[in-house]
ZAMARGU-4260 file (C-alpha; in steps of 0.2 Angstrom, whole numbers, plus 5000, padded with zeros to 4 digits):
<rodrens>
0) 5769/5096/5637 | 5751/5099/5637 | 5741/5092/5652 | 5725/5084/5647 | 5712/5083/5661
5) 5705/5065/5664 | 5687/5068/5662 | 5677/5060/5675 | 5660/5055/5669 | 5648/5049/5682
10) 5635/5038/5673 | 5624/5027/5684 | 5614/5014/5675 | 5599/5006/5682 | 5597/4987/5676
15) 5585/4973/5680 | 5571/4963/5673 | 5554/4972/5669 | 5542/4977/5682 | 5554/4977/5697
20) 5552/4996/5699 | 5567/5003/5688 | 5557/5017/5681 | 5550/5023/5698 | 5567/5023/5705
25) 5574/5033/5690 | 5560/5045/5691 | 5564/5048/5710 | 5582/5050/5706 | 5579/5063/5692
30) 5564/5070/5702 | 5552/5068/5688 | 5535/5061/5688 | 5533/5059/5669 | 5525/5043/5663
35) 5540/5034/5656 | 5532/5023/5643 | 5521/5031/5630 | 5507/5019/5625 | 5507/5026/5607
40) 5519/5015/5598 | 5532/5025/5588 | 5533/5039/5601 | 5551/5040/5606 | 5551/5034/5623
45) 5563/5047/5628 | 5563/5049/5647 | 5577/5037/5649 | 5591/5048/5655 | 5592/5063/5666
50) 5603/5072/5678 | 5603/5069/5696 | 5613/5076/5711 | 5615/5069/5729 | 5626/5077/5742
55) 5633/5090/5730 | 5638/5077/5717 | 5630/5077/5700 | 5628/5062/5689 | 5618/5056/5674
60) 5606/5042/5677 | 5601/5030/5663 | 5586/5018/5664 | 5588/5003/5653 | 5570/4998/5655
65) 5556/5001/5643 | 5567/4995/5629 | 5562/4977/5630 | 5551/4971/5617 | 5543/4954/5613
70) 5541/4939/5624 | 5550/4923/5629 | 5567/4921/5622 | 5567/4938/5613 | 5562/4946/5629
75) 5577/4938/5638 | 5589/4942/5624 | 5583/4961/5626 | 5587/4961/5644 | 5604/4953/5641
80) 5607/4967/5628 | 5602/4981/5640 | 5613/4974/5654 | 5628/4972/5642 | 5625/4990/5636
85) 5625/4996/5654 | 5641/4986/5658 | 5650/4994/5643 | 5644/5012/5645 | 5641/5016/5663
90) 5653/5019/5678 | 5641/5013/5692 | 5627/5000/5690 | 5611/4999/5701 | 5604/4981/5700
95) 5585/4982/5705 | 5577/4966/5711 | 5559/4963/5718 | 5557/4957/5736 | 5539/4951/5732
100) 5544/4939/5719 | 5560/4934/5726 | 5575/4928/5715 | 5569/4923/5697 | 5579/4914/5684
105) 5581/4930/5675 | 5589/4939/5691 | 5601/4925/5692 | 5606/4927/5674 | 5608/4946/5676
110) 5618/4943/5692 | 5630/4931/5682 | 5634/4944/5670 | 5637/4957/5683 | 5648/4947/5693
115) 5661/4946/5679 | 5664/4964/5678 | 5675/4976/5688 | 5663/4990/5690 | 5655/4995/5706
120) 5637/4986/5707 | 5624/4991/5720 | 5610/4979/5722 | 5594/4987/5727 | 5580/4976/5734
125) 5564/4985/5730 | 5546/4985/5737 | 5553/4983/5755 | 5541/4994/5765 | 5540/4984/5781
130) 5551/4974/5793 | 5543/4957/5787 | 5549/4961/5770 | 5566/4966/5777 | 5568/4948/5783
135) 5563/4942/5765 | 5577/4952/5757 | 5590/4941/5765 | 5588/4928/5751 | 5596/4940/5738
140) 5613/4936/5746 | 5612/4920/5736 | 5615/4930/5720 | 5633/4932/5725 | 5634/4951/5724
145) 5637/4954/5742 | 5629/4968/5751 | 5612/4974/5746 | 5601/4990/5750 | 5583/4988/5754
150) 5571/5002/5748 | 5554/5006/5742 | 5555/5016/5726 | 5537/5021/5727 | 5538/5030/5744
155) 5557/5034/5743 | 5562/5025/5759 | 5579/5018/5758 | 5585/5027/5743 | 5596/5039/5753
160) 5607/5025/5759 | 5608/5018/5742 | 5613/5035/5735 | 5625/5039/5749 | 5635/5023/5744
165) 5634/5027/5725 | 5641/5044/5727 | 5654/5039/5740 | 5661/5029/5726 | 5663/5043/5713
170) 5679/5051/5711 | 5681/5070/5713 | 5685/5079/5697 | 5701/5089/5697 | 5700/5102/5683
175) 5717/5107/5676 | 5721/5122/5666 | 5727/5124/5648 | 5718/5109/5641 | 5712/5110/5623
180) 5694/5113/5620 | 5684/5097/5618 | 5670/5097/5605 | 5658/5082/5604 | 5650/5078/5588
185) 5633/5071/5593 | 5616/5067/5585 | 5605/5053/5579 | 5611/5039/5569 | 5613/5043/5551
190) 5612/5062/5553 | 5630/5063/5545 | 5641/5064/5560 | 5655/5054/5552 | 5654/5063/5536
195) 5655/5079/5545 | 5671/5073/5554 | 5678/5066/5538 | 5675/5083/5529 | 5684/5092/5543
200) 5699/5081/5545 | 5700/5077/5527 | 5702/5059/5527 | 5691/5044/5527 | 5692/5034/5543
205) 5685/5017/5546 | 5673/5021/5559 | 5664/5005/5563 | 5673/4989/5568 | 5664/4973/5564
210) 5673/4962/5577 | 5659/4955/5588 | 5659/4963/5605 | 5670/4977/5602 | 5663/4993/5609
215) 5672/5008/5602 | 5673/5021/5615 | 5671/5039/5611 | 5687/5043/5601 | 5697/5059/5602
220) 5705/5066/5587 | 5717/5080/5589 | 5713/5094/5576 | 5725/5107/5571 | 5721/5116/5555
225) 5718/5134/5550 | 5725/5141/5566 | 5712/5131/5577 | 5717/5117/5589 | 5705/5106/5599
230) 5700/5088/5603 | 5686/5081/5593 | 5676/5069/5603 | 5668/5057/5590 | 5652/5047/5594
235) 5649/5041/5577 | 5655/5023/5579 | 5640/5016/5586 | 5637/4997/5584 | 5629/4994/5567
240) 5626/4976/5571 | 5609/4979/5579 | 5593/4974/5569 | 5583/4984/5581 | 5581/5002/5576
245) 5576/5006/5594 | 5592/4998/5600 | 5603/5008/5589 | 5594/5024/5594 | 5597/5020/5613
250) 5615/5015/5610 | 5618/5032/5601 | 5610/5041/5616 | 5621/5032/5628 | 5636/5037/5618
255) 5630/5055/5617 | 5627/5055/5636 | 5645/5051/5639 | 5652/5062/5626 | 5642/5077/5631
260) 5647/5074/5650 | 5665/5075/5644 | 5665/5090/5632 | 5665/5109/5632 | 5654/5111/5616
265) 5642/5099/5609 | 5640/5100/5590 | 5623/5093/5587 | 5621/5087/5569 | 5603/5086/5563
270) 5597/5078/5546 | 5589/5092/5536 | 5578/5079/5527 | 5570/5074/5543 | 5561/5085/5556
275) 5570/5091/5571 | 5562/5078/5582 | 5561/5069/5599 | 5579/5062/5599 | 5587/5078/5593
280) 5578/5088/5606 | 5583/5075/5620 | 5601/5077/5615 | 5600/5096/5614 | 5592/5097/5632
285) 5605/5085/5639 | 5618/5097/5633 | 5609/5111/5640 | 5606/5103/5657 | 5625/5099/5658
290) 5628/5117/5654 | 5638/5114/5638 | 5640/5126/5624 | 5629/5121/5609 | 5630/5123/5590
295) 5617/5115/5579 | 5622/5110/5562 | 5608/5106/5549 | 5617/5093/5538 | 5612/5087/5520
300) 5606/5105/5516 | 5611/5101/5498 | 5597/5088/5497 | 5583/5101/5501 | 5572/5108/5488
305) 5575/5127/5490 | 5561/5140/5491 | 5564/5158/5495 | 5561/5155/5514 | 5566/5137/5517
310) 5581/5141/5528 | 5572/5154/5538 | 5557/5143/5541 | 5568/5128/5545 | 5578/5138/5558
315) 5562/5146/5565 | 5555/5129/5568 | 5570/5123/5577 | 5570/5139/5588 | 5552/5136/5592
320) 5557/5118/5598 | 5572/5124/5609 | 5563/5138/5617 | 5566/5147/5629 | 5585/5144/5626
325) 5585/5150/5608 | 5601/5160/5608 | 5610/5145/5599 | 5619/5146/5582 | 5611/5136/5569
330) 5621/5133/5553 | 5616/5124/5537 | 5630/5113/5530 | 5633/5099/5518 | 5646/5087/5524
335) 5646/5080/5507 | 5651/5096/5497 | 5660/5103/5513 | 5648/5118/5512 | 5650/5129/5528
340) 5660/5115/5537 | 5674/5128/5542 | 5661/5140/5547 | 5654/5126/5559 | 5671/5125/5568
345) 5674/5143/5568 | 5657/5145/5577 | 5661/5131/5590 | 5677/5140/5594 | 5667/5156/5597
350) 5655/5147/5608 | 5669/5139/5618 | 5676/5156/5621 | 5659/5163/5626 | 5657/5149/5639
355) 5673/5153/5648 | 5670/5172/5648 | 5671/5182/5664 | 5663/5199/5666 | 5672/5210/5679
360) 5660/5214/5693 | 5661/5233/5691 | 5656/5232/5673 | 5642/5220/5677 | 5635/5232/5690
365) 5637/5247/5680 | 5627/5240/5665 | 5615/5229/5674 | 5609/5239/5689 | 5604/5253/5677
370) 5593/5241/5667 | 5585/5233/5682 | 5581/5251/5689 | 5572/5256/5673 | 5563/5239/5671
375) 5562/5233/5689 | 5554/5216/5694 | 5535/5218/5695 | 5529/5223/5713 | 5522/5209/5723
380) 5508/5212/5736 | 5513/5230/5736 | 5531/5226/5740 | 5545/5233/5728 | 5560/5222/5724
385) 5576/5231/5723 | 5592/5224/5716 | 5608/5231/5725 | 5622/5221/5718 | 5627/5208/5706
390) 5642/5197/5702 | 5648/5182/5692 | 5651/5166/5702 | 5668/5157/5701 | 5660/5142/5692
395) 5667/5134/5676 | 5652/5140/5666 | 5643/5157/5667 | 5632/5159/5682 | 5627/5175/5690
400) 5620/5180/5706 | 5609/5196/5709 | 5607/5202/5727 | 5590/5209/5731 | 5579/5213/5746
405) 5565/5201/5742 | 5572/5188/5730 | 5558/5176/5733 | 5546/5187/5723 | 5557/5186/5707
410) 5548/5175/5695 | 5554/5165/5680 | 5549/5177/5667 | 5559/5191/5675 | 5574/5180/5677
415) 5573/5176/5658 | 5572/5195/5654 | 5588/5197/5664 | 5596/5183/5655 | 5591/5189/5638
420) 5598/5206/5642 | 5614/5199/5647 | 5615/5189/5632 | 5612/5204/5621 | 5625/5214/5630
425) 5639/5202/5634 | 5637/5189/5620 | 5634/5172/5627 | 5628/5164/5611 | 5627/5146/5612
430) 5630/5145/5631 | 5617/5141/5644 | 5619/5154/5658 | 5611/5153/5675 | 5604/5168/5685
435) 5600/5167/5703 | 5592/5180/5714 | 5598/5179/5733 | 5596/5189/5749 | 5610/5201/5752
</rodrens>
């Protein structure tokens, strides 16, 4: 009997009406200061999800803000949609309210939606930066969500207590051996994810359900053909009901976040007839941050006008966008004509194997120490850096530590040089690897 690991995805969604400080809290959690909303319309307002960790637990954070458009009723409708989205997709919900404005009708409405669900909800009363305000926060008990946490997302006070509570609620993941590899097919809406899966499995499946309110979760399909066996995590069934393109994009991103968290290899399907753009890059970097294997499939290649260098140029453009992590397989396919569909799966299996590769310590030292001796890190203030020993860490994904006398002087370009050498020698194609320099 095959044991399947229950994948724990820890997705935390931040909800609340506009201008209560959701984005500031989000930035603080993912330690970023980027402006969240781009004033140029049509720019993908991408910075809406990121990785965070607290007390050694990693989780994904989603900011549902910035997606509200319009005013009046449309506005409220948008907020309702966002909250519903968070309820459907997240594991933990942080509900942000504003002590300066007190309880508003919209807060009451959000609270009413949240009270009906069984997920852990953490109410964060924001903009509490003195004891006077602390006393004002008491009124939020009236929302009927129990305890609340007071904080100031601008200066960060109080966020620690909130995060302590959130991560204390997260389950520990217990990995089990011998599970089938999990490949997630991800990408923007209409890139051809369903067609690719259908071409692979060889049967049309009705992917989208029209019954109102049915959220199809990511669906696993067991694949066993041509000597390969794995689980395919399909994110193609995104709600098509939405009229708002923005909403569909956001929904697909939510799905991708979840699928990526739970997979071993992300198969990113890109539409050849469009540029490799904002949302494709977001999904790519999300997989990279989660240290998943990655294969990029450029679909609908049959529709492209071919010139001598079309494929080379297209590939070069993608590699430019994903630098410095360019050691990723890019395969040009047509789900329609099934061109190279099998090659795509063969490659995903190879990337999966690369990701769990272990390099024996003796071999690693024998090969790498010579290279580092002949191309040592540049001297810093007349001090020479010597690397004495290296080893692979016992982590689920490839991470290596190099012990040196002065690790603090080793800069990023040199780390990249070491990483690229290791890729060349040991073949980590498609896999993010991490290189650390530490004091012996």
